[in-house]
Structure formats: structure tokens, C-alpha cells
N, C-alpha and C positions, 0 to 999 in steps of 0.2 A: 300397863300400856295403854291395852283397848280401854281398859273401865275409865283413863283420866280422858283417854279422847272422845270417849260417850260423854263426859260429864262436859268438858268442856263444847261439847254440841248442843245439849240441853241448856246449857247458860246460855249460848249466843240464840236461841231457839226461845227461852224465857224472858230475856232483855227487848227481841225483838216484837215480841207480844204485849211486852209493857210498853214499849214506843209505839204500837199501833194503838192500845189503850187509850194513852196521853192524849193524840191526835183525835180520835172517836170525842173521845170525853172534852173537847177545849169546854172550857166555861163564861157565857157571858158574864162581863163584871159591867161594862157601862156605855155609855154613847155619848157624843157631845158635838156641836156644831163650833167649827173655831174660824171665822172670819171665812166660812163657805168652805173649808177643809172639813168634812167627818172623819172623827177619829171614835175607834172602836178599841174598847180594853178587854182582851182576854186573859182569861189565866195564863196562857205562855207567851201572853205580847200583845203589840198592837194593830191596829190596822188604822192606817192612811188612804182614805178613797176622797180623793182631788175631783170635781164636775170639770170638765176641760168646755163642756156646752152641753146642749140638751142629748148629744146622741153618745159622748163619748167621755169616760172616765175612767182616773190610771187609780190603781188599787196597790196600796204596797203593804208587807208584813213584814213588822222588825219584830223577831224573838226579845222576848227579855234579857235585858242587859248586852246584846248585839245594835247596833245601827249605825250601817255600813254606810259611806257616802252616797248622798245621793247626785247619780251622775247620770246623764245620757251620751252615749254617743246617736240615739236614734231620733227620739222626743223632739220637737222644734216647737208646740205650741206651749203657749202661754193661758192660763185659766180664762176664759171669758166673762166668769162670775156669773154665770146662770141661776138662776130664780130656786131656788130650795127650799120646800116643804117638808117638815118632820112630823110624825104623827107615830104616836108611842101608844101600843097597849100592852095587856098584861103580860104576851109572852112574844113582842113584834115589837121591829121601828122599822117604821116605811117612811123610805127619802125618795121622795118627787122631783125628778132634775128638769126644770123648766116644764114644756108640754111633752117631753122625751123618755125617755129612761127611768125606769123607779128601780131602787134597791130595798129589797126585802132580806129583813135580819131577825132571822130566828133567833130567840135566846135559847132555848131549851127543846130536841137539841140545835145546838149552836149549827148556823148556815148563813150563808150570802146568798141573794140571789137576785139576780139582774133582768127585769123585764123590761120592751120595751112595744109602746100603748096595749099594757097588761097582757103582751105575750110571752111567755118566760123563752131566754133564749138563752142561757147558762146561771149553773151552782157552784157554791163551792162550799163543802160540807169535808170531806178528811182537810182537806187546806193542806198548809204549810208542815212539811215533815225536815227532819236536820239528820246527816247520820255523819261519819266522823271527817267525809270526802266530800260530799254532796249536801245541797239542800232541793227542796222540790216544792212545787206548788201541783196540785193535783184537781180537776174543774170537774162536772159531771155533765155529759151531754145526753141528747136523748136518741132511743134507739133506732133509728129511721133516719137522722140527718148523714147527710154527704159531708166530707171535710176534705178542702181544697189547701194548697200550700206549702208553705215549708221551705221555700225555694226553688231553687233548679235541681229536678231529679228526672229522670227515663223511668216511670211508674204510675201513666196514664193518669188522667186526671185525679181521679178519687183516690187521696191517700190514707183515710180511715185503714187501721188493720196496722198500720207501719209505726216502726220505731226507728225514727230521724236523725241522725248526729248532725247538731248544730257546730260545724266547723267548714270551711271552708278551701275546699283540695281540690283539683282539676282532677278530672278522671280521663284518661288518655285511651284509645283504644276499645269504648267502652259499645254494647251494638245496640240489644232493643233495652236492656236493663240495666240501671245506675242507680243506686240509695242515695249516695254522694257525690256529687258534682259542680266544679266550678264555686257556686257561694249557695250561703244559703241563709235562711228568714226564719228567727224562732216564732212566727207566727202563722195561722191559718183562718180560714174562712168557712163558713156552714152554709148550707143550702137554706138553712134558716134564717138567709141573710142577714150575719153579725160576723164579726171578727175580732180574734184576739191577740194580741201582739205582747209576748214575753219582751219587756225592755232589759237586753240582759246581753251583753256581748261576750260571754266568754262562753268557754268550751260546754257545752251543752247537748240534752238527748228531748226533743221531741216525740214524746210518747203517743200517737193519735190512735187509741184504742186497741191497740196491741192483744189485750188480753181478752179483748169482748166482754168487757163489763161496764159499758162506758162510760168510759172515764181518761180521759185526754190528761194528762202529765207532761213537766215541761222541770228537767231536772239539771242543775248548772254545779258548774266547781267552787265558785264562786263570786262576789257581789251582792247586789238586794235583790230579793224576789220584789218581782211586783210587775202586774200586767194593767191593760186597758182593753177595756170592753166598748166593741164599736158596733153603732149601727147605723141602720140606712130604711130611707123607704122607698128606696130602689136599686139595683146592682150600682148602678151610676153614682144614685148619693153612696152607698157604700162608699168607692172607689173616692169620693170628694173629703169624706170624711180622714181615710186613711192618709191622704197624701196633705190633709192640713194638719195632721196628727208630725207626720213625717219631715215634712218641709216638700216645696215643689221647686222641681229644677225648669230654668229659664230655659222658654221653647228653642229646639234647635235649631239652626239656618233652611231655610226652603230647601233647599238641594239635597239635604240630608235625609227627606223623605223621598226622594228618589231614586234608583233604578242605580243598582252597582254591581259591578264584573268583582266575585269573590272565587278563590280555593284555594287551596294546602300544597300549594304556594305558584306561584309563578317561578319557572327555575331559573329564566333569562328576560334580560331588556328586550330582545328579539322576540320571545313567548307575548309579552305585556303588550308591546306595540302590534302582536299578530290580532290578537283577543280583542283590542280594542278597534280596529279596522274593522273588523269581523262585525261587529256590533252594526257599525255604521253603515257596512254596505248589505247586510238584513234590517236595516229603518229600525233596529231597536234602540229605546233611548238609553242614555248610559248618563248619568252625574257622575261616577265615582270609579277607580278601581282600586283593590284593598291587597298590596304586596304582602304576601305573608312571611316565612321563615327566612328565604332563602336570599334573602336582600342582604344578609348578612354570614350567607356561609353555604355549603355548598350542601349540606346532609342536616339532618333533624337534629343527631346526637352532636356533641363536643364544644358547639359555636356559640351557643345560647350567650346572648349579655355582651356580645361582641360591639354591638350597633353602630356597626360601620358599614360599608358598601364593602361586599363582595365581586371586586371589579374584574373578574375572570367572566365572571356573568353578568352582570352591569357596569360596562366600561364607560358609559358616558350618563350616569344617573340625574344627574341636574339637567342635561340637553334632554333627556325622557321627558322629564317632568314638566319642563317649558313646553317642548311640542304639545302632551297630553293639556296643559292648562290651556294654551291657545286654542282648542277642539273644545274647549271647556268639560274638560274630564279633572276631578281632582283626582290626588294621586293623594292615600292612604297608608301609613306602612305601618304593621303590627309590630308593636314594643310588648315587653313582656318585663316587670320588675323584679328578676333574676337575675344571675349573672353564674354560670357553671364552673366550676373550679377549673376545669379543664379548656375554658376560654382564653384566649391569647391574652386578654385583656383584664385576668380575674388577678394577679398581682397588681396591677394598678391599680385595681377598683379599693385592693385591701391596703395599697401603701397613702391613699389619701383618703381613707377612711370613711368612705360612704356607705357600706356597709352596714347592715343592723349588725348587734355584737348579743354575744350573750352573757352569762351573768360576771362572768371572768374577763368580757372586752374582747374578745376574740370574737371574729366573725362567725354567725350559727348558719351552719350548714345542714343540709339537711339530702334525703334520697328522693329522686321520686323519677318520674317518666322520663326524662333526657336526660339524667345524671345527678348528680353529686352537686348542690347549687347552695349559693348565698342569696340573701334580700337585700335588695337597693333600699336605704335607709330615706324615706320620702322627706322625713322632717326635722332631718340633719341638715345644720346650719352650711355644711361644706358643699352638700348637695341641693338644699333650695340656692343658693347664694352662687352659685359657677366656683366657687376659690379654687375648688380641686382639679388637678389635670384632667382627671377621668371626663369632668362634666365639660371641661372648656375645651378639649380634643373633639367633643361629638358633633359629626357635622350640621348642628341645631340652624347657624346662618344662612349655609347650603341648602339645606331643606327647606327653610323657609322660603328661600329665593326660587327654589324649582319650583314652588308649589304643593310639595306636602303637608297634609294637616297633622 
């Protein structure tokens, strides 16, 4: 039995060595320009490089025999067709994108190197890898770079050395450290003033050199492996390029930039009014008051998703909001996209089919900080059109009439 286990272990080790050898020995076959898109053919697949402007390029790798659907939840930009100058030498192909980025493709050993004004930003040498359960892209960084990004984490500014999970999940009760908190972004920025966005919405991991070998590795369970390299002449320019890539929200109303009164949470209508009055008494400007979880329940457990006023504590919510509105204070009610299975309105939500479902058609539920919960399916026609009783019975008109946002 021990001998058999040893044979299996040796087999796995050899397979891993062969796999790594295949990645390291990727062979260059050819490169061509197809109407502003550069296609690089290699022994195990092909790269498609799309210059979006002189500071933005998107690189996608397609393994042989596999071509995933090209779809993006994040990138909102079409190519501006920057001028490309392609020069070939015996062992390299250099692509100049306008007066900005330069992409140097070394043929043997194969690598892709990204420069901005002759400064090396980042390289891909090992590049694409695939296992039975994941696929990954590795990029080479330089020893002294500081890395930022990855989304909401309580880790300090420099994220280098962390292997970050790419999965949106709240972390309630954290104190000074949280490696997974609220929302994640598969993107990092470098102190060398460039950024890389891995355009993939699946569960993944962004390893920012946790093995201390000057490697950033993005792994994911599905989808297409691609990444956008973003350069800038300043931090402001880098931000401008990134938001051009992903899209820009309309400017919020002027009052949204003002001072808000917020806490976890106001327990009663009287407490809200007293707090607002204290702002006025002390001559502190106030644009809005944020009423958190207790507006629909007495405690933080059991009522999430009831989405109706808890009249024991808020007996006259409309009058309260109208009073605040007359004083120039907006009311913002905190809501969540989930309903606890212990909520008094859970069965109502199930009956009206406004919940996200699993593969069997039953409401998808999971355990987290507040209890066992299901998610509102915000894309459901019943949820959007308000045809279900659950949606229709929410006090939306009353909230708007009262001045709630």
C-alpha cells in the first residue's frame, strides 16, 4: 500500500514538472496585425492584444482548442484605434502604440514585455497555466515595487506579499485586520505608476508576490484569462485612464458631498430627531441622516429583509422624514439585498419568486453573520416590475413622499 502511494506521489510530481516545463518552453510561431488587433501565435495557443489607446492595452490568451466567450462586466471601452508601428528583428517583435506604450515580444525564450516611454512596467514570461480546476496568468514585477489595490481590505496600503481572494463577502466584527471585506477588485496598482486589471468576474485569487519571487499571479475557476495594462503620466492620469476603461458614473448631487449623520444605527424616531437637533444646536452643517438596521427591527439578528418600519420604535416615520426634509435634511435608509429565512416576510418572498435560486429552482440560501439568508434576484422581471406582492407591499411611495432617498 505504501509503495502504491509513493508511485502515485511520484507520478503527480512528474506531471507537475512536465506542466511547468511546457509553460517555460512556450514556443513563438508568428505575429500579425489584424485591423489594429495584434495576434500572436504560440505553441499552446494564441494571444490577442487590443490597443485601446496609447496608454491602454488589453491582452487575452486563448489555449489551443479552447475559446471562451469574450464578454466583460467591467470593461466599457472600445478601441480608439491608436496608430501601431510594428518592427521585426531576428528574435523580437516591437509594437509601438501611438506615442505611449510599447510591447516587446521576445521569441526565444518567449516573453511579452510592456514599456511606457522606454520604462519597463511589467512582463509576462511564464504566463498562462491551466490545471483541472483553475487557470492562471503570471506576470513578473520588479523587486522594490509597492503594490496597491485588490478592493476593500483592512491590510494597510501596501498589499505586496498577500494572496487575496477575489470574492465579494462582508466581514462583520473585524477589528484591525481583514483580508476579505465587502467587495473585491481583481486589479492592482504599482508604485511605478501603472495598473493591471484582470477582466474576470469569476471566483479567483490575486497573489501579489506572496512567495517573494517577484511574481503577480491571477488564478480563476472559469471564464477567459485576460488583463489590461494601464499606464499614465501621473496618478491623476492613471485614474483617468482606468475610469475611461471601466466607465464613469454620473456626478452625484451636490448634497451628497456634504456632512452626514450616521451610526450603527438609530434605535428610535426620537433618537434620530434628537441627534439632528443637536447638530443644529452646535451649528454643525448637516445634509442627511443615515438610518441603519433598526428601522425594520429591534435587533440585528432575525429581521433582516423585512423592509418595513418597526412601528414600536418608529411610530410616525413619514412625519419624521417630512420634518427632517423641511429642515433641509435628507433621510437615507440602509437596505440589504438579502432576506433572512427567519424574517417575517421570508415565505412571502418565496411565494412571489423574487429570490435567487439554485440549480434545482429552490431559493439559494447560505449562512453568514446575521443568520441564514437568501438573496433578492434584482434581475427578476417580477422584482423589477413590481408584480409580486412582496415588492408591491413595500412602503416605497410612502418613503418617497416622506423624503427618503
